C-alpha positions in Angstrom: 0.1 -0.1 0.0 1.1 3.4 -0.4 2.4 5.7 2.6 -0.8 6.3 4.9 -0.3 10.0 5.2 -0.3 9.9 1.4 -3.6 8.2 1.5 -5.0 10.6 4.1 -4.2 13.6 2.0 -5.9 12.0 -1.2 -8.8 10.9 0.5 -9.2 14.4 2.4 -9.1 16.2 -1.0 -11.7 13.6 -2.2 -14.0 14.2 0.8 -14.3 18.2 0.6 -14.6 17.9 -3.0 -17.8 15.4 -2.1 -18.5 17.4 0.5 -18.9 20.6 -1.7 -21.2 18.8 -4.3 -23.6 17.7 -1.2 -23.2 21.4 -0.1 -24.7 22.6 -3.4 -27.3 20.1 -3.6 -28.6 21.2 -0.2 -29.6 24.3 -1.4 -32.3 23.0 -3.7 -33.2 19.7 -2.1 -37.2 19.4 -1.8 -38.9 17.1 0.6 -40.6 15.4 -2.6 -36.8 14.0 -3.2 -36.9 11.9 0.0 -37.1 7.9 -0.4 -37.7 5.5 2.2 -35.2 2.3 2.9 -37.3 1.6 5.6 -39.6 2.8 8.7 -37.7 6.0 9.1 -35.0 5.1 7.3 -34.5 7.8 5.0 -32.3 8.2 1.8 -32.1 10.5 -1.2 -30.2 10.8 -4.8 -27.8 13.1 -2.9 -26.6 10.0 -0.6 -26.3 7.5 -3.7 -24.5 9.9 -5.8 -22.2 11.0 -3.0 -21.5 7.4 -2.5 -20.7 6.7 -6.1 -18.2 9.7 -6.2 -16.7 8.6 -2.7 -16.2 5.0 -4.0 -15.0 5.9 -7.5 -12.3 8.1 -5.6 -11.1 5.4 -3.2 -10.9 3.0 -5.9 -8.3 5.0 -7.4 -6.4 6.2 -4.5 -6.4 2.3 -3.1 -7.0 -0.2 -6.0 -6.7 -3.4 -3.6 -9.4 -2.2 -1.1 -13.1 -3.3 -0.7 -15.7 -1.6 0.6 -18.5 -1.4 3.4 -20.7 1.2 2.3 -24.2 2.1 3.5 -26.0 2.4 0.2 -24.7 -0.3 -1.3 -22.7 1.1 -4.2 -19.9 -1.2 -3.7 -19.9 -4.3 -1.3 -17.3 -6.4 -1.9 -14.8 -7.0 1.1 -11.1 -7.7 0.6 -9.1 -9.6 3.1 -6.9 -6.9 4.1 -8.1 -3.3 3.2 -11.5 -2.1 3.4 -12.7 1.5 2.9 -16.0 2.1 5.3 -18.3 4.8 4.0 -21.2 6.7 5.2 -21.7 9.4 2.4 -24.1 11.4 4.2 -24.6 10.8 8.2 -27.4 12.7 9.3 -29.5 12.3 6.0 -33.2 13.2 8.2 -31.2 16.4 9.0 -30.4 17.1 5.5 -33.9 16.0 3.9 -35.6 18.4 6.7 -32.9 21.2 6.3 -31.4 21.0 9.5 -27.6 22.1 8.9 -26.0 19.1 11.1 -24.5 16.3 8.7 -21.5 14.9 7.6 -19.0 12.4 5.3 -17.8 9.7 7.3 -14.9 7.8 5.7 -12.5 5.2 7.3 -9.8 2.5 5.8 -9.8 -0.6 7.9 -6.9 -2.9 7.7 -7.8 -6.3 8.8 -10.3 -5.5 11.8 -8.6 -2.2 12.9 -9.4 1.3 11.5 -6.2 3.0 10.5 -7.5 6.0 8.8 -10.7 8.2 9.7 -12.1 11.4 7.9 -15.5 13.1 9.2 -16.2 16.4 7.1 -19.0 18.0 8.9 -20.1 20.1 5.7 -22.2 23.0 7.3 -19.5 24.3 9.3 -16.6 23.3 7.0 -15.0 21.4 9.7 -12.7 18.2 8.5 -11.6 16.0 11.3 -9.2 13.2 10.8 -6.7 10.9 12.1 -4.2 8.0 11.2 -3.4 5.4 13.6 -0.7 6.5 15.7 -0.5 9.8 14.4 -2.8 12.0 16.6 -6.3 14.0 15.5 -6.7 16.8 13.8 -9.4 19.4 12.4 -8.7 21.6 9.7 -4.8 21.2 10.4 -5.0 22.1 13.9 -4.2 19.2 16.6 -7.4 18.3 18.8 -7.8 16.4 22.1 -10.6 15.6 24.4 -12.1 17.6 26.9 -9.9 17.9 30.2 -13.5 17.5 32.4 -12.8 14.8 35.0 -16.5 14.6 36.3 -19.6 13.4 35.0 -21.1 16.3 36.8 -19.5 18.7 34.9 -20.1 17.1 31.4 -22.0 17.6 28.4 -23.2 14.1 26.6 -24.2 13.3 23.3 -26.5 10.7 22.1 -28.7 9.4 19.7 -32.4 8.3 20.0 -33.9 4.7 18.3 -35.6 5.6 15.3 -36.9 2.2 14.0 -36.3 -0.6 16.7 -37.6 0.3 19.8 -37.7 -2.7 21.7 -35.1 -1.6 24.4 -36.7 1.9 24.6 -37.5 1.5 28.3 -34.2 0.6 29.4 -32.7 3.4 27.2 -35.1 6.1 28.5 -34.0 4.8 32.3 -30.5 5.5 31.1 -31.3 9.0 29.9 -33.1 10.1 32.9 -29.8 9.1 35.0 -27.7 11.0 32.6 -29.8 14.0 32.7 -29.9 14.1 36.6 -25.9 13.7 36.5 -24.8 16.0 33.9 -24.7 19.4 32.4 -27.3 17.9 29.8 -27.7 15.3 26.9 -27.8 16.5 23.4 -29.1 14.6 20.4 -27.6 16.2 17.1 -28.9 13.5 14.6 -25.2 12.3 13.5 -23.3 9.6 15.4 -20.3 11.1 13.3 -20.6 14.8 14.4 -21.4 13.2 17.7 -17.8 11.5 17.7 -16.0 14.3 16.0 -17.2 16.7 18.8 -16.1 14.3 21.4 -12.7 14.0 19.9 -12.2 17.8 20.1 -13.7 18.2 23.6 -17.1 19.9 22.8 -18.7 17.0 24.3 -17.5 15.2 27.0 -18.8 11.6 26.0 -21.2 10.2 23.5 -23.1 6.8 23.7 -25.7 5.0 21.5 -27.1 1.5 20.3 -28.5 0.3 16.9 -25.6 2.1 15.1 -23.8 0.6 11.8 -20.3 0.3 11.3 -20.3 3.3 8.6 -21.7 5.3 11.3 -18.7 5.3 13.8 -15.8 3.6 11.9 -14.0 6.9 11.3 -15.2 8.8 14.7 -13.9 5.8 16.9 -10.2 6.2 15.4 -10.3 10.3 15.7 -11.7 9.9 19.1 -8.7 7.4 20.1 -6.1 9.3 18.7 -7.3 12.7 20.4 -6.6 10.6 23.6 -10.2 9.3 24.3 -11.5 5.7 24.8 -14.0 4.0 22.9 -16.0 0.7 24.0 -19.1 -1.2 23.9 -21.6 -0.6 26.6 -19.9 -3.7 28.5 -16.6 -1.8 28.4 -15.3 -4.4 25.6 -14.0 -3.9 21.9 -16.9 -4.9 20.2 -18.2 -1.4 19.1 -17.5 -1.4 15.3 -19.8 -4.1 14.5 -21.8 -4.8 17.5 -23.9 -1.8 17.5 -23.0 0.1 20.8 -20.5 2.4 21.4 -19.4 4.6 24.7 -16.9 7.3 23.4 -15.5 9.8 25.9 -12.4 10.8 27.6 -12.1 11.2 31.7 -15.7 10.2 32.2 -15.6 6.7 30.6 -16.0 4.8 33.7 -18.8 6.7 35.0 -20.8 6.6 31.5 -20.2 2.7 31.5 -21.3 2.4 35.2 -24.6 4.5 34.6 -25.3 2.1 31.6 -24.6 -0.7 33.2 -27.3 0.1 36.0 -29.9 -0.1 33.5 -29.0 -2.2 30.2 -29.9 -5.8 30.0 -28.8 -8.4 27.3 -31.7 -8.5 24.5 
C-alpha cells in the first residue's frame, strides 16, 4: 500500500470535493426527493450520488481495497483493506434542512481502523486521524475534554428511530444522565457526535443500533485525540456490535450509569 499519510491527503481532498457537491445540492433539495429504505430510514439521490463519487475516488486512491458502504454502491470486501463509507451521516437532518450532517469515511486494515475522516459540511470542519498519528480538525491538533467529572459534562446520544424494543431501558439511562450531567444533546449524526467528542465539545457520546459506517471514522479520531471507545460492557465490540461509548476521563462513570439499566436483549 502507499504511505498512509499520502492516502490520507488524497482522501481528504476527495472528501472535501464530495462535501462541496452535498453543500450545493442542499440549497435546492426538496422533500419530494426523499426516498425510504424502511420505516424512518431515509435516503436521497444525494446520498447515492455522493457514495458513488466516494467509491470511485477511493478505488483510484487504493485499488486493492474493498468496501463496506451504507447505500450498497460497492459491497465487495477484501482480505486486508476495506473502506467503510457513510456518504451522508445525518440524512434526516439534511432532508429537513437542519444543518448538521457529515461525510464519514474510514479505512480498515484487517479488523482495525487505520484512517478516519469526518467532514462536517455546514461548519466546513474536517476532522481526521491516522492510527498512531494524533487527531486534527482543519490542520489543528485536537484533544478530548479535560473535564474529569460526569457532573460537569455535556453528553451526546442518539435516539432509536426504527427498533424500539429496548426503549424503556434507554429512557432509564437518559433519565439518569439528565440528572447527573450538564445535559444531553441529540444532533442526529453519530459521526458529528464522535468528532465533537474528539475535540472536547462533548465529554462523551453513547448510542446503540449503530452501523459500522456510522462510527468507523469517529472511533479512530476519538482514540487518537486521547479518548477511549468501548461497547456498553467496556469491551471492544463497538464497530460491528451496535453499541458504543466514546469519551475521555468520564468513561468509567458513563459505563457505570449504562450498566445499571442496560440488560442483554
